[in-house]
Every structure is written in C-alpha cells, then in structure tokens.
C-alpha positions as CSV (number, residue, x, y, z in Angstrom):
1,M,75.1,134.9,55.8
2,S,74.3,131.2,55.6
3,E,76.2,128.8,53.5
4,P,74.7,127.8,50.1
5,S,72.5,124.7,50.3
6,K,72.1,122.0,47.7
7,Q,69.2,123.0,45.5
8,T,66.3,120.9,44.6
9,I,65.6,120.3,40.9
10,Y,62.9,122.7,39.8
11,T,60.1,120.3,39.0
12,N,58.1,122.5,36.6
13,G,60.9,123.7,34.3
14,Y,60.3,126.7,31.9
15,D,58.2,125.2,29.1
16,E,55.7,127.7,27.7
17,S,52.9,125.7,29.3
18,V,54.5,126.4,32.7
19,L,55.2,130.1,31.9
20,K,51.5,130.5,30.9
21,S,50.5,129.7,34.4
22,H,53.2,131.9,35.9
23,R,52.2,134.9,33.8
24,W,48.6,134.6,35.0
25,R,49.7,135.4,38.5
26,T,49.3,138.9,39.9
27,L,49.5,140.5,43.4
28,E,45.7,140.6,43.3
29,N,45.1,136.9,42.6
30,S,48.2,135.5,44.3
31,A,49.3,137.8,47.2
32,K,46.2,139.8,48.2
33,Y,47.0,139.0,51.9
34,L,50.1,141.3,51.6
35,L,48.5,144.3,49.8
36,P,47.2,146.1,52.9
37,H,50.7,146.1,54.4
38,L,52.5,147.9,51.5
39,N,53.2,151.6,51.2
40,K,55.1,154.0,48.9
41,S,58.2,154.2,51.2
42,M,59.0,150.5,51.2
43,S,61.7,148.4,49.6
44,V,60.6,144.9,48.5
45,L,62.6,141.8,47.6
46,D,60.7,139.4,45.5
47,I,62.3,136.0,45.6
48,G,61.6,133.7,42.6
49,S,60.6,136.6,40.4
50,G,60.3,134.3,37.4
51,A,57.8,135.5,34.8
52,G,57.8,138.8,36.5
53,T,54.1,139.6,36.7
54,I,53.9,139.7,40.5
55,T,57.3,141.4,40.8
56,L,56.3,144.2,38.5
57,D,52.9,144.6,40.2
58,F,54.9,145.9,43.3
59,V,56.4,148.8,41.3
60,P,53.6,151.4,41.6
61,L,53.0,150.5,45.2
62,V,56.4,150.8,46.8
63,A,59.6,152.8,46.5
64,R,62.0,150.1,45.3
65,V,61.7,146.5,44.0
66,T,64.4,143.9,43.6
67,G,63.7,140.6,41.9
68,L,65.9,137.6,42.7
69,E,66.2,134.4,40.7
70,I,68.4,131.3,41.0
71,S,69.7,131.4,37.4
72,K,70.2,133.7,34.4
73,E,67.7,131.7,32.5
74,A,65.0,132.4,35.1
75,M,66.0,136.0,35.5
76,D,65.9,136.6,31.8
77,L,62.1,135.9,32.1
78,T,61.7,138.7,34.6
79,L,63.8,141.1,32.5
80,Q,61.7,140.3,29.4
81,E,58.5,141.2,31.2
82,A,60.0,144.4,32.6
83,A,61.1,145.4,29.1
84,R,57.6,144.6,27.8
85,Q,56.0,146.8,30.5
86,G,58.7,149.5,30.1
87,V,59.6,149.3,33.8
88,D,63.0,149.3,35.5
89,I,63.7,147.2,38.6
90,D,66.8,146.0,40.5
91,T,67.7,142.3,39.9
92,A,70.0,139.8,41.4
93,I,70.9,136.1,40.8
94,G,71.5,134.1,44.0
95,D,70.5,131.3,46.3
96,V,67.7,131.8,48.8
97,H,69.7,129.7,51.3
98,A,72.5,132.4,51.1
99,L,71.0,135.6,49.9
100,P,73.5,138.1,48.3
101,F,72.4,141.0,50.5
102,H,73.4,142.8,53.7
103,D,71.4,142.3,56.9
104,N,68.3,144.5,57.3
105,A,68.2,145.5,53.6
106,F,64.5,145.3,52.8
107,D,61.1,146.3,54.4
108,V,59.3,143.4,52.8
109,V,60.7,140.0,51.6
110,H,58.2,138.1,49.5
111,A,58.2,134.6,48.1
112,H,55.3,133.1,46.1
113,Q,55.3,129.4,45.4
114,V,59.0,129.2,46.2
115,L,59.5,127.5,49.6
116,Q,57.9,124.3,48.3
117,H,60.8,124.0,45.8
118,V,63.9,124.7,48.0
119,A,66.2,122.2,49.6
120,N,65.8,123.6,53.1
121,P,62.9,126.0,53.6
122,I,63.8,126.7,57.3
123,V,67.3,127.9,56.2
124,A,65.6,129.9,53.4
125,L,63.3,131.6,55.9
126,R,66.2,132.4,58.2
127,E,67.9,134.1,55.3
128,M,64.7,136.0,54.4
129,R,64.5,137.1,58.0
130,R,68.1,138.2,58.1
131,V,67.8,140.6,55.1
132,T,64.5,142.0,56.4
133,K,64.6,145.3,58.4
134,Q,63.7,145.2,62.1
135,G,59.9,145.5,62.1
136,G,59.6,144.5,58.5
137,L,57.7,141.6,57.0
138,V,58.5,138.2,55.4
139,A,55.5,137.1,53.3
140,A,55.2,133.6,51.8
141,C,52.5,131.7,50.0
142,D,52.6,128.1,48.8
143,T,50.1,125.5,47.5
144,D,48.9,122.5,49.4
145,F,48.6,120.1,46.6
146,G,47.3,117.2,48.7
147,V,44.0,118.9,49.5
148,A,43.2,120.3,46.0
149,S,39.7,119.3,45.0
150,W,37.7,119.1,41.8
151,F,34.5,118.1,40.2
152,P,33.5,116.0,38.2
153,E,35.5,113.3,39.9
154,D,37.9,111.4,37.6
155,A,40.3,108.6,38.6
156,L,42.8,109.9,36.1
157,L,42.9,113.3,37.7
158,E,43.6,111.5,41.0
159,E,46.5,109.8,39.3
160,W,47.7,113.1,37.9
161,S,47.8,114.6,41.4
162,Q,49.7,111.6,42.8
163,M,52.1,111.7,39.8
164,F,52.9,115.4,40.3
165,Q,53.4,114.9,44.1
166,T,55.6,111.9,43.5
167,V,57.8,113.7,40.9
168,A,58.1,116.8,43.1
169,R,59.1,114.9,46.2
170,S,61.7,112.9,44.2
171,N,63.2,116.2,43.3
172,G,63.4,117.3,47.0
173,A,60.4,119.5,46.9
174,E,57.3,119.5,49.2
175,P,54.0,119.9,47.3
176,N,52.1,120.2,50.5
177,A,54.2,123.2,51.7
178,G,51.2,125.4,52.5
179,R,50.3,123.6,55.7
180,R,54.0,123.7,56.8
181,L,54.6,127.4,56.5
182,L,53.8,128.3,60.1
183,Y,56.0,125.5,61.4
184,W,58.9,126.5,59.1
185,A,58.6,130.1,60.1
186,M,58.7,129.4,63.8
187,E,61.6,127.0,63.4
188,A,63.4,129.8,61.5
189,G,63.1,132.1,64.5
190,F,60.0,134.1,64.0
191,T,57.7,134.7,67.0
192,D,55.2,137.1,65.4
193,V,53.6,135.1,62.6
194,E,50.1,135.6,61.1
195,P,49.2,132.4,59.3
196,G,46.4,132.3,56.8
197,A,45.0,130.6,53.7
198,S,43.8,131.5,50.2
199,T,42.5,129.7,47.2
200,W,42.4,129.7,43.5
201,C,39.1,128.6,42.0
202,F,38.6,127.7,38.4
203,A,35.0,127.2,37.5
204,T,34.1,129.5,34.6
205,T,34.5,128.6,30.9
206,E,37.4,130.9,30.6
207,S,39.2,129.8,33.7
208,R,38.7,126.1,33.0
209,E,40.2,126.5,29.6
210,Y,43.2,128.3,31.1
211,W,43.8,125.9,34.1
212,G,42.8,122.6,32.5
213,G,44.4,123.5,29.1
214,M,47.6,124.4,30.8
215,W,47.8,121.2,32.8
216,G,46.8,119.1,29.8
217,T,49.6,120.5,27.8
218,R,52.1,120.6,30.7
219,I,51.8,116.9,31.2
220,L,52.9,116.2,27.6
221,T,55.4,119.0,26.8
222,S,57.1,120.2,30.0
223,S,59.9,118.6,31.9
224,I,57.3,116.9,34.1
225,N,56.7,114.5,31.1
226,D,60.3,113.1,31.1
227,Q,60.4,113.1,34.9
228,A,57.2,111.1,35.2
229,K,58.4,108.6,32.6
230,A,61.6,108.2,34.5
231,R,59.5,107.2,37.5
232,G,57.4,104.6,35.7
233,Y,54.6,106.5,34.1
234,T,54.0,105.5,30.4
235,H,53.4,107.8,27.6
236,K,50.0,106.2,27.2
237,K,49.1,106.9,30.8
238,L,50.3,110.6,30.6
239,E,48.2,111.0,27.4
240,A,45.2,109.6,29.3
241,M,45.8,112.2,32.1
242,S,46.0,115.0,29.5
243,A,42.7,113.8,28.0
244,A,41.1,113.8,31.4
245,W,42.0,117.4,31.8
246,Q,40.3,118.2,28.4
247,R,37.1,116.4,29.6
248,W,37.2,118.5,32.7
249,V,37.6,121.7,30.6
250,E,34.6,120.7,28.5
251,S,32.3,119.9,31.5
252,P,29.8,122.7,32.2
253,Y,30.1,121.7,35.8
254,G,33.9,121.7,36.0
255,W,35.2,123.1,39.2
256,F,38.7,123.1,40.7
257,M,40.0,124.6,43.9
258,M,43.7,124.9,44.7
259,P,44.4,125.9,48.4
260,H,47.4,127.8,49.7
261,G,48.9,128.4,53.1
262,T,50.2,132.0,53.7
263,I,52.3,133.6,56.4
264,L,53.0,137.2,57.3
265,A,56.0,137.0,59.7
266,R,57.3,140.2,61.4
267,K,60.9,140.5,62.3
C-alpha cells in the first residue's frame, strides 16, 4: 500500500449548484464505455462516489458495489442517495493514494472525474491497479476543459473557462486531465490500455437550462466564487460571467460540448 499523499483542495465544493450537476450523471451518460465489460459476477469499487447516482447504477449490473469517498461529508451524499433509492452498498472513507483495501480485491475499479482533482494521479492509478484483480479493469474518465467549445461565442465565457482552469490549477488539480489519462496509466505500470474519448453535448432547451443554469449559479454561490475572488476576479466580473451563461441558455442556437478522455486499463 502506498503512503497517503497530500490532497488537492476540491475546487468545486459541495454547493447545491455543484451537486445538481453531479446528480445528473449516470452510467449511461458518463461511463458508457465501461458498460459492455460488466457482468453479474463482478465486484466494483467506485472511487469518488459523491452524489451516488453513478455508483448506484452499478448495483443491478454486478454482484457487489463499494463506494469510496475522501471524507464523511462526501460519503454522506452517497448514503443519502442510497437511502432515497432503497439500495444497500458497501462504503469506505479513504485516500485514493493509499486505498484501504487488500491487493486484488475488485474486478473493476472505476473513477469518474476524479483523477483531475488528486495530488498525484500516477500514484492514484498505481493504487487502483493494486486493488484490482489480475485480469480486471481500471476505468477512468476525466474532462479536458481546455478544448471545450460553445456557440454563440462570448468573450465572457472564454474568461469563465480561463478562470475555472486557473482556480483548479492553483488547487493542485489538472482541468485538462482527459488528454493525460493514457500517459498517467502507462506511467502507473499498465501495459494493456484502451484509450478513448467521449463528450457531453448540451444543445436542447432543457439541457441548456440545466448546464448553463448550473454554471451561472455555481459562479456566484459555490466555493469557486470565493476562490476566484482570492485570485483577483471581482464580484462584478463574476456576475458578468453568470449573465453570459444566462444569455447562452436563452439563445435558440446555444450549443456546448465538453470532451472527456477515457481509459480501460487491464491488469
């Protein structure tokens, strides 16, 4: 087992505007690349279980599911969703850099939007590999913020993107993790890696209201607001970014694409 590593600060925090986006995530819209590899005999570890929606989607598809979070605050979110759905899962609180499990414990170890936030993703992947059974899979998906694209173009949305990336990197995170997953996996000791990519696209009235409304609120009410101000962004500027999101929501031509890198790494 590796030694615990200094954690990054979790940039997004747990404001309701953040949790709204996390609760939207499912296996179908966020980990479809993994679905063909699951079967009813498997044990799955879901790292960064958070809002719980992805974690609980595993339950009818496999034999056993364990959710892992870094803190009680975060794990309580998973447990609340499990209670809401009336589903029981195993849970653990621990550090991905030093996972609290024996070697070869799981058939699949999954992490969605996690490696971009950790202090040392290579160490994290080594630990994920350690607790995976021989022949099992490590699956990871992370955004690549720097190549997100949208229309209509808006200079304030460009500033929003740069602001988020600046705040994330100042916390020790890597917002362009998607393009680095293959490299990190190979550095962690994997030799059988299937890299890939996926996207989220928001271009309907409903999806624009969800995505743009979430970001417009998150800029003003989540921990990102204070972090951005600490790095020189004024309240007026952040309000302007929020208003830009509302303009995008209201545009009948509004289109946003968030790309992700993915890996399926076999032990």
